[in-house]
C-alpha positions in Angstrom: 45.6 34.0 34.9 44.1 36.6 37.0 42.1 37.9 34.1 40.7 34.7 33.0 37.7 34.9 35.6 36.6 38.4 34.2 36.9 36.9 30.8 34.5 34.2 31.2 32.3 36.0 33.5 31.6 38.9 31.1 31.0 36.3 28.2 28.6 34.2 30.3 26.9 36.3 33.2 25.6 39.7 33.4 28.1 42.7 33.4 27.5 43.6 36.9 28.8 40.3 38.3 32.0 41.0 36.6 32.1 44.4 38.0 31.2 42.8 41.5 34.3 40.0 41.2 36.7 42.7 40.0 35.5 44.8 42.9 36.0 42.2 45.4 39.4 41.3 43.6 40.6 44.7 44.0 39.3 45.5 47.5 41.4 42.6 49.0 44.4 42.3 46.6 45.7 45.8 46.5 46.2 46.1 50.3 47.3 42.5 50.9 49.7 42.5 47.6 51.5 45.4 49.0 51.5 43.7 52.7 52.8 40.2 51.2 55.4 41.7 48.8 57.0 43.6 51.8 56.9 40.1 53.7 57.9 38.0 50.9 61.2 39.9 50.8 61.8 39.3 54.6 60.7 35.6 54.4 62.8 35.2 51.4 66.1 36.3 53.2 65.5 34.2 56.1 64.8 31.0 53.8 67.9 31.6 51.9 70.0 32.1 55.2 68.5 29.0 56.7 69.2 27.0 53.3 72.6 28.2 53.0 73.5 27.3 56.6 71.9 23.9 55.8 69.6 24.0 58.5 66.2 22.8 58.8 63.8 25.5 57.4 60.5 23.8 58.1 60.0 25.1 61.4 60.5 28.5 60.2 58.2 28.0 57.4 55.4 26.7 60.0 56.1 29.5 62.1 55.9 32.2 59.6 52.6 30.4 57.9 50.9 30.9 61.5 51.8 34.7 61.9 50.4 35.1 58.1 47.1 33.2 59.0 47.2 35.4 62.4 47.6 38.7 60.3 44.6 37.9 58.1 42.3 36.1 60.3 40.6 39.2 62.0 39.9 41.1 58.4 38.9 38.1 56.7 36.3 37.3 59.6 35.2 40.8 59.5 34.5 40.6 55.6 33.1 37.3 55.7 30.4 38.6 58.4 29.9 42.1 57.3 31.0 42.4 53.7 27.6 43.0 52.3 27.3 45.9 54.9 30.5 47.3 54.1 30.0 47.2 50.4 26.6 48.7 50.6 27.8 51.4 52.8 31.0 52.3 50.9 29.4 52.0 47.3 26.0 51.9 47.6 22.8 49.6 47.9 23.6 48.3 44.3 26.6 46.9 45.2 25.2 44.8 48.0 25.8 41.5 45.8 29.6 42.2 45.7 29.4 41.9 49.3 27.7 38.5 49.2 30.3 37.6 46.6 33.1 38.5 49.1 31.9 36.8 51.7 32.2 33.6 49.3 35.6 34.5 48.2 37.3 35.9 51.2 38.8 32.6 52.5 40.1 31.7 48.9 42.0 35.4 49.1 43.0 34.8 52.4 44.9 31.4 51.7 46.3 33.0 48.3 47.7 35.8 50.6 49.3 33.3 53.1 50.7 31.1 50.2 51.6 33.8 47.6 53.9 35.1 50.6 55.5 31.8 51.2 56.0 31.3 47.5 59.2 33.0 47.2 61.1 30.0 48.4 61.2 28.2 44.7 64.0 30.3 43.3 66.4 29.7 46.7 65.8 26.3 46.7 66.5 25.3 43.1 62.7 24.1 42.7 61.4 26.6 40.1 60.0 23.6 38.5 57.6 22.8 41.2 56.2 26.7 40.9 56.3 26.1 37.2 54.4 23.0 37.5 51.9 24.3 39.6 51.4 27.4 37.6 50.6 25.0 34.3 48.5 23.0 36.5 46.3 25.8 38.1 46.0 27.2 34.4 44.7 24.1 33.0 42.2 23.5 35.7 40.9 27.1 36.2 40.6 27.3 32.3 39.0 24.0 32.2 36.4 24.9 35.1 35.5 28.2 33.5 35.6 26.5 30.1 33.0 23.8 31.1 30.8 25.3 33.9 30.8 29.2 33.1 27.1 29.8 32.0 25.9 26.5 33.4 25.5 27.5 37.0 23.8 30.2 38.5 26.4 33.1 39.4 26.7 32.5 43.1 26.9 28.5 43.0 29.7 29.0 40.2 31.4 31.6 42.5 31.3 28.9 45.6 32.8 26.1 43.2 35.5 28.6 41.8 36.2 29.3 45.7 36.6 25.5 46.3 38.7 24.9 43.1 41.1 27.8 44.3 41.2 26.5 47.8 42.5 22.9 46.7 44.9 24.3 44.3 46.4 26.8 46.5 46.7 24.0 49.3 48.6 22.1 46.6 50.8 25.0 46.2 51.6 25.2 49.8 52.3 21.5 49.9 54.8 22.2 46.7 56.4 25.1 48.9 57.0 22.6 51.8 58.5 20.0 49.4 60.9 22.7 48.1 62.0 23.6 51.3 62.6 20.1 52.6 64.4 19.1 49.5 66.4 22.1 48.4 68.3 21.3 45.4 71.1 24.0 45.5 73.1 25.8 48.0 73.7 29.4 47.5 77.1 30.5 48.5 
């Protein structure tokens, strides 16, 4: 699903916007995925232990959510306010619009970082069906959005709406994480 935006942007918009979107994604996701994977392993072990001990894991989930928000807040604010300056300095003036795109997408990327780090809870809680449901729903929603709206909106409006859609989808995913932790179906012992 991560290639879906690139495919539709390539078809309906100037190739430079595809490059800008790809750069924004890589610029943020490469370091964040490294951090997310490391933290999710620690988080997974703690959640599994809490579930095995039949303890309420919701307070831990809330606590780790705030820790993750704390980790991402400063970089997100820096990119929100200064991404145009950063991108034009690092990549040249011709990449200024990529910085504009980044300032639109950074909160979506930040939310994805938080929620994706927490999403390891589905297997130990026996709620893989919730994860599967969200992935199907997310794919259908994003595909439909791109199918019906790409090429019909000016690129920066399109990116704004895409960011809003992703925020809604990842908030739903976050809700599914809470449901999975609140109602585990299995106990791993």
